[in-house]
C-alpha positions as CSV (number, residue, x, y, z in Angstrom):
1,M,5.9,-8.9,-18.0
2,T,8.2,-5.9,-17.6
3,R,10.9,-5.9,-14.9
4,V,10.7,-2.9,-12.5
5,Q,13.1,-2.1,-9.7
6,I,11.7,-0.4,-6.6
7,L,13.4,0.8,-3.4
8,L,11.8,-0.1,0.0
9,S,12.8,0.9,3.5
10,E,14.2,-1.9,5.6
11,E,11.0,-1.9,7.6
12,E,8.8,-2.1,4.4
13,D,10.9,-5.0,3.1
14,R,10.7,-6.9,6.5
15,R,6.9,-6.4,6.6
16,L,6.6,-7.5,2.9
17,E,8.8,-10.5,3.6
18,R,6.6,-11.6,6.6
19,L,3.5,-11.1,4.6
20,A,4.8,-13.2,1.7
21,Q,5.8,-16.0,4.1
22,R,2.4,-15.9,5.8
23,R,0.5,-16.0,2.5
24,R,3.0,-18.4,0.9
25,E,3.4,-16.0,-2.0
26,S,6.3,-14.2,-3.6
27,K,7.0,-10.6,-2.7
28,S,6.6,-9.7,-6.4
29,S,3.2,-11.2,-6.5
30,I,2.0,-9.2,-3.4
31,V,3.4,-6.0,-4.9
32,R,1.6,-6.7,-8.2
33,R,-1.7,-7.4,-6.4
34,A,-1.3,-4.2,-4.3
35,L,-0.6,-2.1,-7.4
36,K,-3.6,-3.7,-9.2
37,L,-5.9,-2.8,-6.3
38,L,-4.5,0.7,-6.1
39,L,-5.0,1.3,-9.8
40,R,-8.5,-0.1,-9.5
41,L,-9.3,2.2,-6.6
42,E,-7.9,5.2,-8.5
43,S,-9.7,4.5,-11.8
44,D,-12.6,6.7,-12.9
45,S,-15.2,4.0,-12.9
46,D,-18.8,4.8,-13.9
47,E,-19.9,2.2,-11.4
48,P,-17.9,2.4,-8.2
49,L,-19.5,-0.6,-6.6
50,L,-18.2,-2.8,-9.3
51,E,-14.7,-1.9,-8.1
52,L,-15.4,-4.0,-5.0
53,I,-15.6,-7.2,-7.0
54,G,-12.6,-9.4,-6.3
55,Q,-11.1,-7.3,-3.5
56,A,-11.6,-10.1,-1.0
57,G,-9.3,-12.4,-2.9
58,K,-9.9,-16.1,-3.4
59,T,-12.4,-17.6,-1.1
60,G,-11.7,-21.3,-1.8
61,V,-15.4,-21.7,-2.7
62,R,-16.0,-23.1,-6.1
63,H,-19.5,-21.9,-6.9
64,G,-19.7,-18.8,-4.7
65,A,-21.6,-16.7,-7.2
66,R,-24.2,-19.4,-7.7
67,D,-24.5,-20.6,-4.1
68,H,-24.0,-17.3,-2.3
69,D,-27.3,-17.4,-0.3
70,R,-26.5,-20.8,1.1
71,L,-22.9,-19.9,1.8
72,L,-23.8,-16.7,3.7
73,V,-26.3,-18.6,5.9
74,R,-23.6,-21.1,6.8
75,T,-21.1,-18.3,7.7
76,P,-20.6,-18.0,11.5
77,Q,-21.7,-14.7,13.0
78,R,-18.6,-13.1,14.6
79,H,-20.0,-9.9,16.1
80,Q,-23.3,-10.8,17.6
81,T,-24.8,-8.3,20.1
82,R,-26.6,-9.7,23.1
């Protein structure tokens, strides 16, 4: 890895610190993930839908690709209209 120094406003640093604490992750890790996402979004991909892969982060499900139908049925409906 290469070491990079960045300057953040005090508010940006506070928000980054709170996010890091909530996610139990280092500030550096969050900045790297955010940069990776931005670079992915800015890339000139031939297949833009492929850029969505992985943006949800880790789901904690071991065989999500294989068992996606069963998992989606089990997911609670949050916004049901009556």
